[in-house]
C-alpha positions in Angstrom: 66.8 11.3 97.6 67.4 10.6 94.0 65.7 12.1 90.9 63.3 9.3 90.5 61.7 9.9 93.9 61.5 13.6 93.0 59.5 12.5 89.9 57.1 10.6 92.2 56.6 13.7 94.3 56.0 15.9 91.3 53.6 13.3 89.9 51.7 13.3 93.2 51.6 17.1 93.1 49.9 17.1 89.7 47.6 14.3 90.8 46.1 16.7 93.3 45.3 19.1 90.4 43.7 16.5 88.2 41.6 15.0 91.0 40.3 18.4 92.0 39.8 19.2 88.3 37.6 16.1 87.8 35.3 17.5 90.4 35.4 21.2 89.7 36.1 21.6 86.0 33.3 23.3 84.2 34.7 24.8 81.0 37.2 24.1 78.2 40.1 25.8 80.1 39.6 23.9 83.3 39.2 20.6 81.5 42.3 21.3 79.5 44.2 21.9 82.7 42.8 18.7 84.1 43.9 16.7 81.1 47.4 18.3 81.1 47.7 17.4 84.8 46.7 13.8 84.1 49.3 13.5 81.3 52.1 15.0 83.4 51.3 13.0 86.5 51.1 9.6 84.8 54.2 10.3 82.6 56.3 11.1 85.7 54.8 8.1 87.5 55.7 5.8 84.6 59.2 7.2 84.3 59.9 6.7 88.1 58.4 3.2 87.9 61.0 2.1 85.4 63.8 2.6 87.9 62.1 2.1 91.3 60.0 -0.7 92.8 56.5 -0.2 91.2 54.5 -1.2 94.2 56.3 1.3 96.5 56.2 4.0 93.9 52.4 3.6 93.4 51.7 3.5 97.2 53.8 6.7 97.7 52.1 8.4 94.7 48.6 7.6 95.9 49.3 8.4 99.6 50.8 11.8 98.8 48.0 12.5 96.3 45.3 11.6 98.7 46.8 13.7 101.5 47.3 16.6 99.1 43.8 16.4 97.8 42.2 16.3 101.2 44.3 19.2 102.4 43.4 21.2 99.3 39.7 20.6 99.7 39.9 21.8 103.3 42.0 24.9 102.5 40.5 26.0 99.2 37.0 24.6 99.0 35.7 24.8 102.5 35.5 21.1 103.2 34.8 20.6 107.0 37.8 19.6 109.1 37.2 16.4 111.1 39.7 15.1 113.6 39.1 11.5 112.5 39.9 12.5 108.9 43.1 14.3 109.9 44.2 11.4 112.0 43.6 8.9 109.2 45.5 11.0 106.7 48.4 11.2 109.2 48.3 7.4 109.5 48.3 7.1 105.7 51.3 9.5 105.5 53.2 7.5 108.2 52.7 4.4 106.1 53.9 6.1 103.0 57.0 7.4 104.8 57.6 4.0 106.3 57.5 2.4 102.8 59.9 5.0 101.5 62.3 4.4 104.4 62.4 0.6 104.0 62.8 0.7 100.2 66.4 0.7 99.0 67.3 3.7 96.9 69.3 1.8 94.4 67.6 1.9 91.1 66.4 -1.2 89.3 66.3 -1.7 85.6 62.8 -2.1 84.1 61.8 -4.5 81.4 63.9 -3.9 78.3 61.9 -2.8 75.3 
């Protein structure tokens, strides 16, 4: 796995924080953390998208962020666990892993600026 895919994973990690922050932020400090998470997440996503196929990068980013957000809501905020929800998240992750496996790891040059 190259450094650009690691950027996508870190971006998805920060996506979980800002999505949860949008729901639960209630003071200056939590909103500041949410905004910082948004900036880091999208910066890393954009940087990875310059070298990797954008469609695959975005799909992996959203899939990992969705799974992480659902898992965080269950573990930290008492969201009820439903078998159907877990199965659908597993199906989503299988699709994300499949996309990653069929995408070539060679980097592509983005548009020159």
